[in-house]
Backbone bond lengths (Angstrom), bond angles and torsions (degrees), N, CA, C in turn:
res aa  C-N    CA-C-N  psi(-1)  N-CA   C-N-CA  omega(-1)  CA-C   N-CA-C  phi
1 M - - - 1.552 - - 1.534 103.77 -
2 A 1.333 111.23 138.88 1.454 119.87 -179.48 1.564 110.20 -82.03
3 K 1.261 114.84 138.20 1.410 118.98 178.27 1.499 112.13 -73.01
4 K 1.289 117.55 140.30 1.417 122.23 179.86 1.483 110.98 -79.64
5 K 1.308 117.89 128.54 1.458 121.55 -177.83 1.515 106.97 -84.52
6 S 1.350 115.37 138.73 1.468 120.93 176.57 1.471 111.76 -78.03
7 P 1.287 118.26 144.30 1.486 122.40 -176.32 1.568 109.71 -63.57
8 D 1.329 115.61 132.03 1.430 122.32 176.34 1.509 108.22 -138.50
9 S 1.276 115.92 103.22 1.516 117.57 177.72 1.458 108.97 -146.15
10 L 1.303 113.05 156.68 1.483 121.19 176.97 1.563 110.28 -68.56
11 I 1.262 117.96 -35.96 1.480 120.67 177.80 1.558 113.22 -62.22
12 L 1.297 115.26 -40.55 1.364 121.46 178.22 1.608 111.04 -62.61
13 G 1.337 115.06 -44.07 1.417 119.75 179.94 1.556 112.99 -67.21
14 I 1.388 115.30 -37.12 1.441 116.39 176.80 1.512 113.14 -68.79
15 A 1.358 113.10 -38.90 1.511 117.42 179.64 1.495 107.39 -64.53
16 V 1.235 122.88 -43.64 1.501 125.43 178.72 1.561 110.42 -64.72
17 G 1.295 113.55 -40.94 1.483 122.69 -179.86 1.530 113.64 -59.40
18 F 1.380 110.70 -36.68 1.513 115.19 179.39 1.493 112.50 -88.94
19 S 1.352 115.83 -44.19 1.501 121.94 -169.42 1.476 111.11 -63.27
20 L 1.383 116.54 -48.12 1.458 120.70 -175.49 1.534 115.59 -59.97
21 P 1.335 116.77 -48.61 1.543 117.25 175.50 1.538 111.82 -65.17
22 I 1.271 118.99 -33.70 1.451 122.38 -176.69 1.504 107.94 -71.91
23 L 1.304 121.45 -44.54 1.426 126.01 173.95 1.519 112.49 -59.53
24 I 1.306 117.98 -47.08 1.446 121.99 177.97 1.614 107.13 -63.84
25 F 1.242 119.01 -43.80 1.431 120.30 179.44 1.457 112.73 -53.67
26 I 1.418 114.49 -50.87 1.468 119.43 179.06 1.490 114.83 -59.17
27 V 1.313 116.77 -43.76 1.452 118.86 179.58 1.550 111.54 -67.12
28 V 1.339 120.92 -46.01 1.431 122.71 177.69 1.525 112.62 -62.21
29 Y 1.350 115.64 -43.95 1.466 118.09 -179.64 1.477 112.53 -59.53
30 Y 1.344 116.70 -49.16 1.455 119.46 -174.32 1.548 110.81 -72.57
31 I 1.317 118.86 -29.25 1.442 120.38 176.17 1.522 112.05 -70.75
32 K 1.315 114.34 -45.48 1.487 118.52 -166.96 1.523 110.96 -98.48
33 Y 1.287 120.66 -40.08 1.481 122.59 -163.94 1.513 115.43 -112.36
34 S 1.265 121.64 -6.95 1.437 121.56 -176.07 1.571 108.71 -94.42
35 S 1.390 112.32 86.91 1.435 113.89 -174.39 1.594 110.10 -109.69
36 G 1.334 117.23 -8.50 1.434 113.31 179.54 1.551 108.72 169.46
37 A 1.326 117.40 -170.67 1.501 125.38 177.06 1.541 107.82 -67.95
38 Y 1.299 110.65 149.82 1.490 118.28 179.51 1.525 104.74 -120.45
39 T 1.368 118.78 146.40 1.387 125.83 171.10 1.556 103.68 -82.23
40 Y 1.337 115.39 175.84 1.465 121.80 -178.79 1.565 107.25 -62.95
41 L 1.379 115.27 -47.84 1.445 117.49 -177.37 1.523 112.64 -67.87
42 G 1.378 115.26 -33.54 1.444 117.45 179.77 1.570 110.14 -71.38
43 F 1.312 116.91 -32.29 1.447 124.13 177.86 1.463 109.81 -69.12
44 R 1.278 118.36 -43.30 1.456 122.28 178.21 1.598 110.85 -66.36
45 N 1.283 115.43 -41.56 1.493 119.83 173.34 1.457 113.37 -61.42
46 M 1.340 117.44 -38.37 1.396 122.80 177.91 1.546 113.85 -65.15
47 L 1.376 113.63 -38.52 1.407 119.39 179.94 1.616 108.66 -66.40
48 G 1.280 115.57 -34.96 1.419 117.96 -175.68 1.519 114.27 -82.48
49 T 1.306 119.22 -22.37 1.413 121.37 -174.13 1.574 114.67 -111.90
50 I 1.396 116.40 -52.93 1.423 119.92 -173.68 1.516 111.64 -84.47
51 V 1.297 120.56 -44.04 1.453 119.89 -174.00 1.549 113.93 -61.84
52 P 1.262 119.79 -47.53 1.510 118.97 -179.78 1.524 113.57 -62.65
53 K 1.316 115.20 -33.34 1.473 119.16 -179.42 1.590 109.71 -69.21
54 V 1.337 115.17 -44.79 1.472 118.36 179.95 1.467 111.03 -69.66
55 M 1.383 117.21 -35.38 1.508 119.21 179.07 1.483 111.32 -67.25
56 S 1.369 116.86 -38.80 1.452 118.00 -179.54 1.612 110.04 -66.59
57 L 1.272 114.82 -38.89 1.483 117.65 179.63 1.557 109.00 -69.21
58 C 1.263 119.14 -33.18 1.457 120.60 178.47 1.495 112.05 -67.54
59 A 1.327 118.32 -31.02 1.429 118.61 -178.45 1.514 111.31 -68.50
60 I 1.345 119.36 -22.17 1.454 122.42 175.94 1.487 108.53 -63.73
61 A 1.244 122.23 -25.98 1.478 125.10 -177.78 1.538 110.04 -65.85
62 N 1.332 119.87 -18.07 1.436 122.61 174.24 1.579 114.08 -69.02
63 L 1.278 115.88 -9.45 1.496 117.05 172.35 1.521 115.93 -62.82
64 L 1.386 114.70 -33.41 1.470 119.42 179.64 1.503 109.79 -63.02
65 P 1.290 121.29 -59.04 1.411 119.99 -178.58 1.469 115.11 -64.74
66 F 1.370 117.02 -30.49 1.498 124.32 -179.61 1.633 106.41 -64.07
67 Y 1.284 118.19 -49.81 1.388 120.77 -179.22 1.609 110.62 -69.39
68 F 1.308 117.72 -36.44 1.483 120.20 175.59 1.509 112.70 -61.27
69 F 1.389 117.09 -48.43 1.405 121.60 174.79 1.583 112.91 -61.64
70 L 1.292 115.86 -35.39 1.490 121.18 -176.16 1.520 107.14 -69.31
71 Q 1.446 118.83 -45.01 1.381 121.73 -178.19 1.517 113.61 -66.83
72 T 1.352 117.01 -34.40 1.429 120.69 177.90 1.513 114.50 -87.14
73 N 1.341 116.38 8.49 1.474 120.73 177.01 1.505 115.22 60.17
74 R 1.315 117.76 46.45 1.446 124.86 175.43 1.470 107.08 -109.49
75 M 1.280 119.57 81.09 1.514 122.03 -172.54 1.485 111.49 -72.14
76 L 1.267 122.78 -33.86 1.521 120.21 175.37 1.436 111.70 -65.11
77 S 1.334 120.44 -33.00 1.505 121.53 177.24 1.443 109.23 -74.53
78 V 1.355 120.67 -36.01 1.504 121.63 175.08 1.505 108.95 -59.99
79 R 1.345 116.59 -45.40 1.476 119.14 179.54 1.585 111.60 -61.54
80 G 1.279 117.20 -41.08 1.378 119.35 178.88 1.565 114.19 -66.28
81 T 1.316 115.24 -34.84 1.443 119.59 177.04 1.561 111.37 -67.69
82 L 1.309 114.87 -39.40 1.462 119.15 173.99 1.463 113.23 -64.44
83 I 1.385 117.62 -38.40 1.493 120.17 178.10 1.573 108.75 -64.17
84 G 1.291 118.81 -39.82 1.452 121.12 179.68 1.487 110.02 -67.95
85 T 1.377 121.17 -39.43 1.352 122.31 176.16 1.492 117.27 -63.50
86 V 1.328 116.99 -41.97 1.433 126.51 173.84 1.519 111.91 -57.70
87 I 1.370 115.48 -48.40 1.449 120.00 177.95 1.483 111.71 -62.62
88 I 1.278 121.32 -39.98 1.430 121.95 176.98 1.515 111.01 -69.04
89 A 1.341 120.26 -35.81 1.420 120.47 172.75 1.515 115.30 -61.53
90 V 1.373 114.80 -37.95 1.468 118.86 178.21 1.551 108.00 -68.12
91 L 1.301 117.66 -41.52 1.484 120.03 174.74 1.503 113.27 -54.76
92 V 1.382 114.69 -47.56 1.452 120.70 177.88 1.489 112.04 -56.37
93 F 1.348 116.45 -45.45 1.381 122.40 178.62 1.538 114.22 -64.02
94 L 1.321 116.55 -40.52 1.440 119.60 175.64 1.550 112.55 -66.55
95 V 1.333 118.92 -37.27 1.485 119.71 179.18 1.503 108.58 -70.56
96 F 1.373 119.27 -38.95 1.482 118.57 174.28 1.494 114.92 -62.12
97 S 1.316 117.76 -37.36 1.447 120.14 -176.01 1.562 113.41 -84.01
98 L 1.330 116.77 -25.15 1.465 117.28 179.35 1.470 114.79 -86.40
99 F 1.301 119.42 -27.57 1.443 122.63 -179.39 1.503 107.36 -111.53
């Protein structure tokens, strides 16, 4: 019987690299920071202070799939996870610098 090969693709790594931090960001944001309506100035202040901090912490969650893909020798998926992490880091930097 032939052994089933585990999926190894760049698209899988990028999808995991984006979806895991976004999912964690949504959960953390709604649990900790969604306390009511914001005015325009409050929303702008929130974008400049809270969102980049939470986004940068959520990017750390990509270590789990990174090491899982690395241990199972799925190098294309590892590369995709790194691409997703770098793009999120660039977005965090842009949000910090624009607001």
